[in-house]
C-alpha positions as CSV (number, residue, x, y, z in Angstrom):
1,M,117.5,18.5,191.6
2,K,116.4,16.0,194.2
3,H,112.7,15.1,194.4
4,K,111.0,16.1,197.6
5,R,108.7,13.2,198.6
6,P,105.5,14.4,200.3
7,T,104.8,13.4,203.8
8,K,101.9,11.0,204.3
9,N,99.7,13.9,205.5
10,E,100.6,15.9,202.4
11,Y,99.9,12.9,200.2
12,Y,96.4,12.3,201.6
13,L,95.6,16.0,201.7
14,D,96.6,16.3,198.1
15,I,94.2,13.5,197.2
16,A,91.5,15.2,199.2
17,R,92.1,18.4,197.2
18,E,91.6,16.5,194.0
19,V,88.4,14.9,195.4
20,A,87.2,18.4,196.3
21,K,87.4,19.4,192.6
22,R,84.4,17.1,192.0
23,G,82.3,19.2,194.3
24,T,79.1,20.9,192.9
25,C,78.7,23.8,195.3
26,L,78.8,27.4,194.0
27,R,80.4,28.7,197.2
28,R,82.9,26.2,198.6
29,N,83.8,22.6,197.8
30,F,85.3,20.1,200.2
31,G,87.1,16.8,199.7
32,A,87.4,14.1,202.4
33,V,89.6,11.0,202.4
34,I,89.2,8.4,205.1
35,V,92.4,6.4,205.7
36,N,93.1,3.5,208.1
37,N,96.3,1.5,208.4
38,D,97.7,3.5,205.5
39,Q,94.8,2.4,203.2
40,I,92.2,4.7,201.7
41,I,88.9,3.4,202.9
42,S,86.6,6.0,201.3
43,T,86.4,9.5,199.7
44,G,83.6,12.0,199.5
45,Y,83.0,15.5,198.1
46,T,80.4,18.2,198.5
47,G,77.3,17.4,196.3
48,S,73.6,17.0,196.2
49,P,72.1,13.6,197.0
50,R,72.2,11.1,194.1
51,G,69.6,11.7,191.5
52,T,68.9,15.3,192.5
53,N,70.0,18.5,190.8
54,N,73.3,20.1,191.8
55,C,73.7,23.8,192.3
56,I,76.2,24.0,189.4
57,D,73.6,22.3,187.2
58,I,70.8,24.7,188.1
59,G,73.1,27.7,188.3
60,S,71.9,29.0,191.6
61,C,72.5,28.6,195.3
62,Y,69.6,29.5,197.6
63,R,71.9,30.2,200.6
64,K,74.0,32.5,198.4
65,E,71.0,34.3,197.0
66,M,69.6,34.8,200.5
67,S,73.0,36.1,201.8
68,I,73.1,33.4,204.5
69,P,76.6,33.4,206.1
70,Q,78.8,30.4,205.6
71,G,78.5,28.0,208.5
72,E,74.8,28.8,209.1
73,R,71.5,27.2,208.1
74,Y,72.9,24.1,206.5
75,E,69.4,22.6,206.3
76,L,68.7,25.0,203.4
77,C,71.7,23.7,201.4
78,R,71.2,21.2,198.6
79,S,74.6,19.5,199.2
80,V,75.7,16.7,201.4
81,H,79.0,17.5,203.1
82,A,82.2,15.7,201.9
83,E,82.8,14.2,205.4
84,M,79.2,12.8,205.4
85,N,79.6,11.3,201.9
86,A,82.9,9.7,202.8
87,I,81.4,8.2,206.0
88,I,78.3,7.0,204.2
89,H,80.4,5.1,201.7
90,A,82.4,3.1,204.3
91,S,81.7,0.6,207.0
92,R,82.3,1.5,210.6
93,S,84.5,-1.4,211.2
94,E,86.9,-0.2,208.4
95,M,86.9,3.4,209.8
96,Q,87.4,2.7,213.5
97,G,90.6,4.3,214.6
98,G,91.2,5.9,211.2
99,T,91.9,9.4,210.1
100,L,89.7,11.8,207.9
101,Y,91.7,14.2,205.7
102,L,89.8,17.3,204.7
103,V,90.4,20.1,202.2
104,G,88.1,23.0,201.3
105,L,88.4,25.0,198.1
106,Q,86.6,28.3,197.3
107,A,84.4,27.6,194.3
108,E,85.2,30.7,192.4
109,S,89.0,31.0,193.0
110,G,90.1,27.5,193.8
111,E,91.9,28.9,196.8
112,Y,92.0,26.9,200.1
113,V,89.3,27.6,202.6
114,E,91.5,28.8,205.4
115,S,88.8,28.4,208.1
116,A,88.0,24.8,207.1
117,T,86.8,22.6,209.9
118,P,84.0,20.0,210.1
119,C,80.6,21.5,211.0
120,K,78.8,20.4,214.2
121,L,76.8,17.7,212.4
122,C,79.8,16.3,210.7
123,K,81.7,16.2,214.0
124,R,78.9,14.1,215.4
125,M,79.1,11.7,212.4
126,I,82.9,11.5,212.7
127,I,82.6,10.6,216.4
128,N,80.0,7.9,215.6
129,A,82.1,6.5,212.7
130,G,84.9,5.8,215.2
131,L,87.5,8.0,213.5
132,S,90.3,9.1,215.8
133,H,91.8,12.1,213.9
134,V,90.8,14.8,211.4
135,I,93.6,16.5,209.5
136,V,92.7,19.7,207.7
137,R,94.7,21.7,205.2
138,R,94.0,25.4,205.5
139,G,96.6,26.6,203.0
140,D,99.7,25.4,201.3
141,T,101.6,25.0,204.6
142,N,98.9,25.3,207.2
143,I,97.9,21.8,208.3
144,E,96.0,21.1,211.6
145,T,95.4,17.8,213.3
146,M,92.3,17.5,215.4
147,I,91.9,14.7,218.0
148,V,88.3,13.4,217.8
149,K,88.2,12.3,221.5
150,N,88.8,15.9,222.5
151,W,85.5,16.8,220.8
152,V,83.7,14.2,223.0
153,T,85.5,15.6,226.1
154,N,84.4,19.1,225.2
155,E,81.1,18.1,223.6
156,E,79.0,21.1,224.8
157,K,81.4,23.5,223.1
158,E,82.6,21.4,220.1
159,I,79.5,19.6,219.0
160,Y,76.6,21.7,220.4
161,G,78.3,25.2,220.4
162,G,77.9,25.4,224.2
163,E,74.1,25.7,223.9
164,N,71.5,23.2,225.0
165,Q,69.7,22.4,221.8
166,Y,66.9,20.3,223.1
């Protein structure tokens, strides 16, 4: 049987899936891989800031206990998002024009997060990092490519949710 070689997108998304497995959230874990010129620049996963307790270590999640819906009230979460961690660990000059690959996994089942997308704050960081694309796996065969400059063009909707926050 002939070996099917994964595409570059599949390859980097598979690496992001493995990175996500290091996550420490009790709800959902994400893995991010930043690539530029076919070189991995940085990786990041969902986890508490260095030196602080992770949800898996303390055995509880405040947002889960308070029934806070996913995608809301991130300031109450102990974790730093995978995209943020990947960006924090790379220099902007290395990231400019690069691509961020993102995979989310449900903590309990290990299934893909089919609604995976960067949150509003991560979108702002991705823009400032100079990344050009975000590629997200939302299932075994569902891969979406997002063009970062479109977020800037549609900033009120994409970054701020269409509301004036200030």
